Backbone bond lengths (Angstrom), bond angles and torsions (degrees), N, CA, C in turn:
res aa  C-N    CA-C-N  psi(-1)  N-CA   C-N-CA  omega(-1)  CA-C   N-CA-C  phi
1 M - - - 1.466 - - 1.535 107.46 -
2 K 1.310 118.83 118.76 1.439 122.69 -172.11 1.485 111.54 -78.17
3 R 1.361 115.09 136.42 1.469 121.36 176.25 1.527 109.37 -66.89
4 P 1.358 118.05 155.71 1.450 121.53 179.96 1.531 113.94 -77.48
5 Y 1.351 115.63 -14.40 1.447 119.73 -170.97 1.450 109.61 -158.89
6 Y 1.341 113.52 140.49 1.517 120.73 175.71 1.530 108.49 -93.24
7 E 1.258 117.66 111.95 1.440 122.72 -179.15 1.546 107.61 -100.40
8 P 1.366 116.30 115.27 1.448 120.74 179.34 1.504 111.33 -58.40
9 R 1.342 115.24 140.79 1.494 120.74 178.08 1.480 107.87 -127.93
10 P 1.296 122.48 163.89 1.440 124.31 179.65 1.562 111.62 -56.81
11 Y 1.312 119.31 130.07 1.449 121.66 -179.01 1.478 112.77 -105.19
12 D 1.306 118.07 147.49 1.465 122.19 159.28 1.455 102.34 -91.97
13 T 1.311 119.24 -95.13 1.511 122.53 169.74 1.524 103.79 -131.77
14 T 1.294 117.92 125.45 1.539 121.69 171.89 1.461 108.56 -102.45
15 L 1.332 113.71 124.81 1.429 120.81 -177.76 1.541 106.87 -147.00
16 G 1.351 116.25 126.32 1.428 117.70 179.76 1.540 109.57 172.65
17 F 1.423 112.32 -178.21 1.440 120.80 170.99 1.462 110.57 -96.82
18 S 1.405 114.25 150.88 1.464 116.18 177.08 1.513 104.62 -150.19
19 E 1.370 115.46 161.90 1.445 122.84 178.60 1.531 112.20 -125.89
20 I 1.300 115.06 8.34 1.517 121.54 176.09 1.492 107.45 -114.96
21 L 1.374 115.75 125.33 1.475 119.62 -179.89 1.548 109.58 -144.55
22 D 1.340 114.47 58.69 1.451 123.37 172.05 1.445 111.19 -132.07
23 F 1.294 120.75 92.62 1.416 128.18 -179.05 1.466 113.57 -127.77
24 A 1.384 114.09 135.52 1.434 121.68 -178.75 1.489 110.41 -65.49
25 A 1.342 114.19 172.60 1.501 119.25 177.28 1.556 111.89 -56.28
26 H 1.333 115.56 132.90 1.447 119.53 177.12 1.599 107.45 -160.94
27 L 1.312 113.21 164.93 1.456 118.06 174.10 1.479 108.59 -140.38
28 H 1.346 115.74 163.86 1.498 120.72 172.87 1.534 104.75 -160.00
29 K 1.364 109.89 170.13 1.446 116.86 -176.40 1.561 117.25 -81.16
30 E 1.316 113.26 -4.39 1.458 121.40 -179.61 1.490 112.23 -89.20
31 V 1.326 114.68 164.13 1.506 123.74 172.82 1.526 105.95 -86.02
32 E 1.322 118.44 138.98 1.443 123.13 178.01 1.519 112.76 -122.15
33 M 1.296 119.51 132.66 1.469 122.74 177.29 1.485 109.74 -132.11
34 V 1.343 114.57 130.83 1.460 118.62 175.43 1.575 106.35 -121.06
35 Y 1.357 113.23 127.11 1.451 118.94 174.65 1.542 109.82 -110.79
36 M 1.332 115.86 113.22 1.429 119.16 -173.20 1.513 113.16 -80.08
37 L 1.354 115.74 110.49 1.450 119.78 179.48 1.559 110.13 -76.51
38 S 1.323 116.71 -41.25 1.462 121.16 -176.79 1.501 109.72 -156.74
39 G 1.339 116.71 158.26 1.462 120.53 179.69 1.551 111.49 86.08
40 S 1.316 111.50 -165.00 1.504 116.55 -179.14 1.460 108.69 -153.47
41 S 1.393 114.42 159.49 1.497 117.56 -179.82 1.504 103.05 -160.05
42 K 1.378 112.19 164.82 1.467 122.53 170.53 1.560 107.23 -104.74
43 A 1.276 113.51 145.98 1.494 118.56 176.45 1.527 108.77 -137.84
44 S 1.341 112.81 156.50 1.485 115.01 -177.82 1.522 107.46 -137.07
45 V 1.315 116.49 140.90 1.404 125.53 174.22 1.478 110.30 -129.84
46 D 1.339 116.45 117.98 1.471 122.88 -174.94 1.497 111.38 46.57
47 G 1.293 116.37 45.44 1.474 123.31 173.09 1.556 115.45 85.36
48 N 1.330 118.41 -9.00 1.414 121.90 177.67 1.525 112.56 -89.91
49 V 1.309 118.81 130.65 1.531 120.97 -166.59 1.567 105.31 -103.77
50 Y 1.299 116.74 137.82 1.457 124.93 174.17 1.506 113.00 -131.26
51 D 1.304 117.24 149.15 1.470 125.32 170.06 1.475 111.63 -87.81
52 I 1.322 116.26 136.10 1.439 121.13 177.38 1.558 106.49 -122.50
53 Q 1.352 110.50 121.83 1.521 113.11 179.49 1.561 108.30 -116.39
54 A 1.342 116.85 173.43 1.411 122.31 179.47 1.537 112.32 -54.33
55 G 1.362 115.56 128.75 1.465 118.47 -179.76 1.553 112.54 100.58
56 D 1.352 117.72 -19.57 1.408 124.25 -176.29 1.517 109.53 -81.22
57 I 1.381 118.35 148.68 1.418 124.82 176.67 1.604 106.28 -112.27
58 F 1.232 115.30 132.32 1.518 122.38 178.78 1.572 108.95 -114.25
59 L 1.281 117.51 120.98 1.449 120.55 -173.99 1.561 109.59 -124.76
60 V 1.352 110.68 126.38 1.498 118.49 177.87 1.477 111.15 -115.39
61 F 1.346 116.11 122.82 1.512 118.33 177.20 1.538 109.50 -76.67
62 P 1.289 118.49 164.86 1.478 124.15 -175.54 1.474 111.42 -58.69
63 N 1.376 117.18 147.77 1.407 124.70 178.15 1.468 117.54 56.79
64 K 1.314 119.57 35.50 1.427 125.81 175.16 1.486 108.01 -112.70
65 I 1.355 117.37 127.44 1.438 122.06 177.79 1.532 110.13 -67.00
66 H 1.334 120.52 125.90 1.401 123.12 -174.71 1.552 109.58 -142.89
67 M 1.327 119.20 158.92 1.404 121.62 177.59 1.537 106.02 -157.43
68 Y 1.393 113.27 165.30 1.437 120.76 -179.59 1.532 107.27 -133.17
69 F 1.347 116.73 143.60 1.503 117.00 -178.47 1.551 107.05 -164.05
70 E 1.356 111.01 168.14 1.485 117.98 179.26 1.528 111.45 58.17
71 S 1.321 119.44 35.95 1.452 124.31 -179.79 1.524 108.56 -75.48
72 K 1.348 117.31 143.17 1.462 124.24 -178.13 1.518 109.40 -134.36
73 D 1.278 120.94 113.31 1.465 124.12 169.08 1.502 112.35 56.80
74 V 1.393 115.72 41.65 1.468 116.86 -172.30 1.525 112.36 -89.78
75 K 1.269 110.78 150.49 1.479 123.10 166.02 1.516 105.85 -141.68
76 Y 1.324 116.57 132.02 1.452 118.28 -175.24 1.566 113.56 -153.86
77 I 1.271 114.84 163.47 1.416 121.16 172.54 1.528 107.95 -97.66
78 I 1.367 117.18 132.83 1.397 121.38 -179.63 1.560 106.86 -116.35
79 C 1.287 117.52 136.92 1.498 122.44 176.07 1.536 106.99 -134.65
80 I 1.333 118.59 115.61 1.484 118.74 173.90 1.529 105.12 -124.66
81 I 1.314 113.91 125.34 1.513 121.36 -167.03 1.445 110.49 -146.20
82 S 1.391 113.90 144.36 1.459 117.02 176.75 1.540 112.49 -68.58
83 P 1.392 116.27 143.14 1.448 115.98 172.28 1.498 115.00 -54.94
84 D 1.311 115.75 -29.30 1.489 119.38 -179.86 1.535 114.34 -61.17
85 E 1.341 115.12 -22.73 1.441 120.97 177.92 1.527 111.99 -83.97
86 L 1.325 118.86 -3.74 1.450 124.69 -179.58 1.532 111.85 -124.82
87 P 1.334 115.93 64.66 1.466 122.77 -169.28 1.452 114.15 -54.94
88 D 1.381 121.10 -33.45 1.422 123.45 -178.31 1.549 112.08 -74.58
89 C 1.365 114.91 -12.73 1.467 115.96 -176.50 1.653 112.55 -114.23
90 T 1.284 113.68 -6.10 1.506 120.87 -170.19 1.562 105.89 -55.65
91 S 1.288 124.93 -50.38 1.404 124.47 -173.79 1.536 110.64 -63.39
92 L 1.308 116.69 -33.26 1.432 119.91 -177.85 1.519 109.87 -67.14
93 F 1.361 118.55 -40.39 1.420 121.96 177.87 1.516 116.36 -56.02
94 K 1.418 113.02 -28.04 1.486 117.99 -177.60 1.465 110.43 -87.71
95 R 1.303 120.66 -19.63 1.467 121.67 -170.54 1.570 113.69 -116.24
96 F 1.311 118.09 -16.76 1.449 119.57 -175.41 1.514 111.26 -135.80
97 Q 1.311 115.75 170.93 1.460 124.43 172.47 1.464 106.72 -146.31
98 P 1.408 118.00 155.51 1.486 119.31 178.63 1.504 110.89 -67.28
99 E 1.287 111.11 138.43 1.553 120.28 173.44 1.492 108.50 -59.89
100 C 1.343 116.24 -43.76 1.424 125.49 169.21 1.533 110.30 -133.57
101 P 1.318 120.08 130.47 1.470 118.69 -177.06 1.511 114.90 -79.44
102 V 1.298 117.87 0.35 1.449 120.49 -173.19 1.608 104.09 -110.00
103 L 1.357 116.36 129.26 1.454 123.87 172.08 1.489 103.88 -109.62
104 R 1.345 117.29 114.70 1.438 123.76 179.51 1.511 110.44 -72.62
105 Y 1.319 112.73 151.61 1.450 121.33 -179.34 1.535 112.30 -52.36
106 D 1.288 117.13 -46.69 1.479 120.94 -175.32 1.455 109.91 -71.19
107 E 1.308 125.43 -8.34 1.448 124.67 175.83 1.546 112.49 -85.24
108 Y 1.336 118.15 -11.71 1.472 117.59 -179.11 1.497 112.73 -136.75
109 S 1.347 118.53 -8.42 1.461 120.33 -174.39 1.583 114.89 -57.95
110 G 1.275 114.06 144.50 1.415 119.58 -179.44 1.502 115.90 86.40
111 G 1.374 117.22 -3.54 1.431 116.25 -174.71 1.567 110.39 -114.55
112 M 1.279 114.42 -166.36 1.467 120.28 -172.24 1.600 109.86 -68.95
113 L 1.346 117.46 -28.47 1.443 118.18 -179.40 1.533 109.49 -66.11
114 E 1.284 117.22 -37.92 1.458 120.26 179.04 1.572 107.78 -64.90
115 R 1.347 114.51 -43.49 1.514 119.54 179.43 1.507 110.04 -60.28
116 M 1.297 118.19 -40.71 1.502 122.33 179.77 1.472 109.75 -63.61
117 I 1.282 119.77 -39.81 1.467 121.56 176.44 1.559 110.37 -60.80
118 E 1.274 116.71 -44.60 1.478 120.84 177.54 1.553 112.16 -60.29
119 I 1.332 113.94 -40.42 1.499 117.96 -179.47 1.504 110.83 -69.24
120 I 1.364 117.34 -36.57 1.499 120.66 177.60 1.499 108.50 -68.05
121 G 1.322 119.61 -46.37 1.509 122.03 178.74 1.526 110.37 -56.64
122 D 1.332 118.05 -44.70 1.488 121.87 178.65 1.533 110.84 -64.53
123 G 1.354 114.66 -38.90 1.484 117.17 178.62 1.464 113.75 -66.12
124 I 1.340 117.90 -32.94 1.492 122.43 174.47 1.546 111.53 -65.70
125 R 1.328 113.31 -45.84 1.497 116.17 -178.62 1.547 111.01 -68.04
126 Q 1.271 118.80 -36.22 1.458 120.45 -179.95 1.561 115.61 -93.37
127 K 1.347 113.57 8.78 1.471 118.58 175.66 1.554 112.16 52.50
128 T 1.280 115.58 48.12 1.441 122.15 179.79 1.502 112.69 -61.12
129 D 1.327 114.32 150.94 1.483 119.08 -179.75 1.549 110.66 -49.40
130 R 1.377 112.31 142.20 1.484 116.18 -178.13 1.518 116.03 -59.89
131 G 1.332 114.84 -39.93 1.497 120.29 -179.73 1.534 109.00 -62.17
132 I 1.341 120.41 -39.67 1.376 123.91 -178.43 1.514 109.07 -67.56
133 M 1.368 116.67 -44.81 1.419 122.71 -177.88 1.566 109.30 -65.08
134 L 1.325 117.68 -38.24 1.447 119.20 179.20 1.495 111.56 -60.42
135 N 1.386 116.19 -43.42 1.464 116.88 179.34 1.533 112.49 -63.27
136 C 1.372 116.13 -34.86 1.494 123.26 174.33 1.511 109.79 -59.24
137 I 1.314 115.34 -49.77 1.452 124.74 -178.32 1.581 108.59 -56.96
138 R 1.274 114.53 -49.31 1.462 121.61 -178.87 1.548 110.65 -58.41
139 A 1.345 116.21 -47.36 1.396 121.05 179.24 1.587 109.00 -63.95
140 F 1.282 115.68 -41.40 1.490 117.88 -179.54 1.512 111.70 -64.05
141 F 1.270 117.18 -44.98 1.543 119.92 178.84 1.520 111.98 -64.06
142 D 1.304 118.17 -37.24 1.484 122.49 177.41 1.522 108.28 -59.11
143 M 1.335 115.69 -46.34 1.440 119.70 -178.26 1.508 111.24 -70.08
144 L 1.354 115.84 -41.88 1.482 120.05 -179.27 1.481 111.25 -59.69
145 I 1.261 119.38 -52.13 1.494 122.34 -176.85 1.515 111.07 -64.29
146 E 1.317 119.38 -29.65 1.447 120.77 174.11 1.552 110.71 -62.81
147 K 1.303 117.40 -32.33 1.413 125.08 -179.19 1.542 111.74 -80.47
148 M 1.311 119.45 -24.18 1.442 120.72 -177.07 1.502 111.38 -81.47
149 R 1.345 118.15 144.56 1.391 120.11 172.69 1.582 109.56 -88.70
150 L 1.284 115.18 117.69 1.456 122.02 -176.58 1.514 112.23 -99.93
151 M 1.374 114.06 150.55 1.411 118.59 173.60 1.530 107.38 -137.17
152 P 1.334 116.00 155.79 1.486 119.75 -175.59 1.534 110.94 -61.01
153 L 1.220 119.64 143.34 1.463 125.22 171.00 1.509 111.43 -60.26
154 K 1.373 118.02 132.82 1.412 120.42 179.26 1.509 111.12 -96.20
155 K 1.232 120.21 143.56 1.431 123.58 172.03 1.528 109.91 -70.90
156 S 1.343 117.90 122.42 1.429 120.04 -175.07 1.509 107.65 -151.45
157 D 1.313 114.06 -162.96 1.531 117.35 177.37 1.533 110.37 -89.49
158 G 1.305 118.38 20.85 1.396 123.62 -178.15 1.529 111.29 -61.47
159 T 1.324 116.77 -41.75 1.439 121.94 179.24 1.483 113.96 -60.89
160 L 1.370 115.31 -42.42 1.433 121.33 177.79 1.506 111.01 -66.58
161 V 1.315 116.64 -42.13 1.465 119.75 176.62 1.551 110.66 -57.46
162 G 1.356 115.25 -48.21 1.424 118.01 177.05 1.485 117.57 -59.12
163 D 1.427 115.20 -40.11 1.413 121.74 177.49 1.578 111.94 -64.63
164 V 1.345 113.18 -41.48 1.510 113.09 177.84 1.521 110.63 -69.38
165 Y 1.263 119.39 -38.55 1.521 121.41 177.21 1.513 106.83 -60.75
166 N 1.289 123.22 -50.83 1.460 124.46 178.71 1.513 113.38 -58.12
167 Y 1.275 117.44 -40.06 1.480 124.00 178.74 1.530 109.73 -59.70
168 V 1.303 115.52 -44.75 1.419 119.97 -177.72 1.484 109.73 -69.08
169 Q 1.368 116.84 -42.64 1.469 120.75 177.61 1.558 110.80 -57.18
170 E 1.301 119.14 -33.11 1.450 122.10 -177.39 1.509 114.67 -87.64
171 N 1.347 114.81 -15.33 1.454 117.23 -171.73 1.573 113.98 -128.86
172 Y 1.340 116.76 10.95 1.488 119.96 -175.77 1.494 114.86 -59.72
173 C 1.359 115.78 -23.00 1.534 116.60 177.11 1.479 114.42 -79.54
174 N 1.358 114.80 -6.58 1.475 119.97 175.26 1.474 109.11 -101.57
175 A 1.381 115.53 -178.51 1.419 119.06 -177.12 1.561 109.59 -84.38
176 V 1.349 112.83 96.25 1.482 119.51 178.96 1.531 107.84 -105.97
177 T 1.351 114.64 126.70 1.464 120.40 179.32 1.510 110.17 -130.70
178 I 1.309 118.52 165.64 1.429 119.69 172.38 1.525 114.21 -54.69
179 E 1.360 113.05 -36.40 1.492 117.09 -179.87 1.516 111.22 -68.46
180 S 1.328 115.67 -42.34 1.511 116.45 -177.48 1.513 111.53 -72.69
181 L 1.381 117.31 -27.96 1.477 118.54 175.83 1.532 107.79 -69.47
182 A 1.334 117.04 -43.89 1.505 121.09 -178.51 1.533 107.40 -60.35
183 K 1.309 117.39 -44.31 1.508 117.82 -174.38 1.603 105.38 -69.03
184 H 1.350 118.05 -41.29 1.459 118.78 -173.97 1.589 109.76 -67.30
185 F 1.310 118.45 -35.01 1.489 120.69 -177.12 1.452 113.34 -101.96
186 H 1.326 116.38 4.89 1.497 121.06 178.37 1.513 114.86 54.54
187 I 1.350 110.63 47.99 1.474 122.52 179.84 1.534 109.21 -124.63
188 S 1.272 119.54 164.13 1.483 121.47 176.67 1.563 109.17 -71.08
189 N 1.290 115.12 160.12 1.466 121.14 173.49 1.531 109.74 -63.18
190 G 1.336 117.62 -39.42 1.483 122.36 177.13 1.542 111.26 -58.16
191 Y 1.341 112.85 -44.04 1.518 113.51 -173.53 1.555 107.44 -74.98
192 A 1.355 115.77 -34.09 1.513 114.66 179.39 1.518 109.46 -65.61
193 A 1.308 119.64 -36.83 1.494 121.37 176.99 1.513 109.94 -66.34
194 H 1.341 115.70 -38.74 1.478 123.90 -178.21 1.540 109.97 -59.24
195 I 1.275 117.41 -38.44 1.455 124.08 -177.13 1.571 110.24 -57.75
196 F 1.338 110.38 -41.15 1.491 116.06 -178.18 1.547 111.08 -84.28
197 S 1.222 118.71 -45.93 1.503 120.44 179.72 1.498 111.45 -63.57
198 D 1.373 117.49 -45.25 1.470 119.17 -174.83 1.503 114.81 -91.06
199 K 1.324 119.16 -42.71 1.439 124.70 -173.63 1.552 111.77 -84.28
200 L 1.328 115.43 -47.09 1.449 120.51 -178.77 1.536 114.65 -98.22
201 K 1.302 116.04 -4.06 1.482 119.25 176.63 1.504 116.67 56.24
202 I 1.301 114.77 33.57 1.527 120.70 -178.88 1.505 107.86 -157.33
203 G 1.370 114.46 147.03 1.493 115.84 174.71 1.476 112.33 -73.06
204 L 1.311 116.48 154.38 1.501 119.02 179.51 1.510 114.15 -57.64
205 R 1.268 118.60 -44.85 1.462 121.37 -175.94 1.463 109.87 -67.56
206 K 1.325 120.28 -39.93 1.494 120.09 176.44 1.524 111.40 -65.93
207 Y 1.313 114.80 -37.78 1.423 120.51 -177.89 1.509 109.68 -67.37
208 I 1.316 119.40 -42.41 1.483 121.91 177.05 1.580 110.95 -68.66
209 N 1.326 117.83 -38.51 1.439 118.43 178.63 1.479 109.96 -65.14
210 A 1.402 119.86 -40.61 1.392 119.32 176.55 1.572 116.35 -62.15
211 L 1.285 112.05 -41.06 1.524 116.15 172.83 1.523 110.31 -61.03
212 R 1.273 120.88 -41.75 1.471 120.60 -177.07 1.522 111.75 -68.63
213 V 1.337 116.05 -39.30 1.440 117.47 179.81 1.532 110.43 -71.09
214 N 1.326 117.19 -29.70 1.456 119.31 174.95 1.514 110.94 -65.65
215 K 1.289 118.73 -40.48 1.482 123.39 177.91 1.541 106.29 -66.87
216 A 1.360 116.83 -43.01 1.443 120.48 -177.06 1.560 110.95 -57.56
217 C 1.374 112.10 -41.17 1.457 117.67 -179.79 1.553 111.51 -58.15
218 D 1.332 115.16 -46.84 1.497 121.34 176.38 1.539 110.70 -55.70
219 L 1.343 116.56 -44.93 1.446 122.94 -176.38 1.536 111.95 -68.55
220 L 1.324 114.10 -39.48 1.475 120.14 -178.64 1.511 109.97 -63.92
221 K 1.313 116.67 -40.16 1.485 122.54 -173.35 1.576 109.58 -89.78
222 G 1.353 116.33 -24.58 1.453 116.59 -171.35 1.461 118.06 -120.22
223 S 1.337 117.91 13.64 1.418 123.60 179.74 1.478 112.64 -140.69
224 E 1.336 117.35 168.02 1.472 122.79 177.49 1.573 108.63 -100.99
225 M 1.315 117.26 6.21 1.453 120.83 -179.40 1.541 111.86 -58.99
226 S 1.279 118.39 147.30 1.468 120.44 179.49 1.562 106.31 -76.81
227 V 1.335 116.27 163.62 1.476 120.86 -179.85 1.514 108.49 -60.69
228 T 1.296 117.47 -41.13 1.499 116.93 -179.27 1.495 111.76 -64.06
229 E 1.394 116.62 -42.66 1.457 116.88 178.63 1.514 113.43 -63.30
230 I 1.304 114.81 -31.71 1.496 119.87 -178.14 1.543 107.71 -72.96
231 A 1.341 117.96 -36.06 1.461 121.77 -178.84 1.547 107.71 -61.25
232 Y 1.328 115.86 -47.26 1.460 118.38 -177.17 1.484 110.54 -72.58
233 A 1.299 117.94 -37.00 1.525 120.04 179.38 1.502 112.46 -63.72
234 C 1.302 117.33 -26.10 1.474 121.51 -177.50 1.530 110.74 -92.87
235 G 1.294 117.41 -1.72 1.500 120.92 172.17 1.522 114.88 102.25
236 F 1.328 117.15 4.23 1.472 118.38 175.54 1.499 112.64 -75.99
237 D 1.328 117.23 144.15 1.472 123.52 -178.06 1.523 112.96 -75.12
238 T 1.347 112.34 -38.46 1.446 117.66 -176.03 1.526 109.82 -138.87
239 I 1.327 115.15 154.53 1.496 118.34 176.63 1.449 111.54 -63.46
240 R 1.299 116.08 -34.35 1.481 120.06 -179.66 1.568 111.20 -59.14
241 T 1.351 115.67 -46.95 1.490 121.66 -179.94 1.500 106.85 -64.33
242 F 1.269 119.31 -43.34 1.523 124.06 -178.55 1.569 105.59 -56.49
243 N 1.286 116.47 -55.78 1.517 119.57 -178.45 1.538 112.90 -54.17
244 R 1.342 112.11 -47.25 1.427 116.30 -179.02 1.568 114.30 -61.41
245 V 1.340 112.91 -46.14 1.519 117.36 -177.99 1.559 110.25 -69.53
246 F 1.332 115.11 -38.99 1.493 118.32 -179.68 1.523 109.82 -66.38
247 L 1.247 116.15 -42.75 1.539 120.96 176.81 1.529 111.74 -57.14
248 K 1.361 115.85 -45.41 1.435 122.25 -179.91 1.496 112.03 -64.40
249 E 1.314 119.32 -41.92 1.478 123.38 179.77 1.499 114.59 -72.51
250 M 1.391 114.01 -44.86 1.459 117.22 -168.02 1.559 111.95 -106.68
251 G 1.323 117.95 -12.82 1.476 118.64 178.24 1.517 113.63 84.44
252 V 1.349 118.06 -5.45 1.464 122.40 175.89 1.539 108.03 -138.60
253 S 1.318 116.74 164.75 1.440 120.50 177.33 1.504 111.59 -76.67
254 P 1.313 118.16 160.24 1.507 118.96 175.40 1.528 116.25 -50.00
255 R 1.316 114.66 -40.85 1.508 119.99 -179.13 1.486 112.61 -68.32
256 V 1.356 115.94 -40.18 1.465 115.40 179.96 1.571 107.48 -71.98
257 Y 1.353 118.83 -36.22 1.441 118.10 176.21 1.486 113.15 -58.33
258 R 1.334 115.43 -43.30 1.485 118.09 -177.57 1.532 111.85 -63.37
259 N 1.313 116.29 -30.77 1.448 118.45 -174.78 1.542 114.90 -94.26
260 T 1.336 115.63 2.83 1.479 119.38 -178.21 1.567 109.00 -99.51
């Protein structure tokens, strides 16, 4: 049963295969790379939408809002890694961004970059030593970024968007509204609403409810708390509202979810 929202968590290095690629808008301080083995998906970075097909590489620099949707029959390699683990690229992450985050297969096929992808895939399957895999990942990212067309980072409202996003992440169990966001960040109500509708492609209330349900899923499976206790711990005012929102997001009641 798929969660309604992908909530970033602290990463060491995430590397592996996956077949789920539908995640709502999020950001994190790590670099993220998706190599599409099969299927197709749409992805967005800072509101710009891109198609990803089999063989394509999708690269997200740190602290960029991104999301995945409309995925079909996908299987892919995912790598999420701290910039500190990629010392030859660290300064680039601070000064540049990809002109286009997608590297098409025909732009690198037949070269060492394709060979490195094969080596990484084999390493995942064989559970190769972490140190060896890290060296492979570093070599891969060096080659990948050489292939990407980079452009200087532009000064924009990106910092404010990230700050608003992080604030909601830290406070979604409390009473967060457009009005309270506007007051906290000294912006208009209209601009606070614009950040969610335009940048994050989701309304604030739906965004918060998805975060709360995601937390509730963890507590239902991983704690002995009662359903009522979980409802209030996640920020819902009443158990009735919790049940209604949870059912809408997950398709089952909290009690059914706990017992499945």
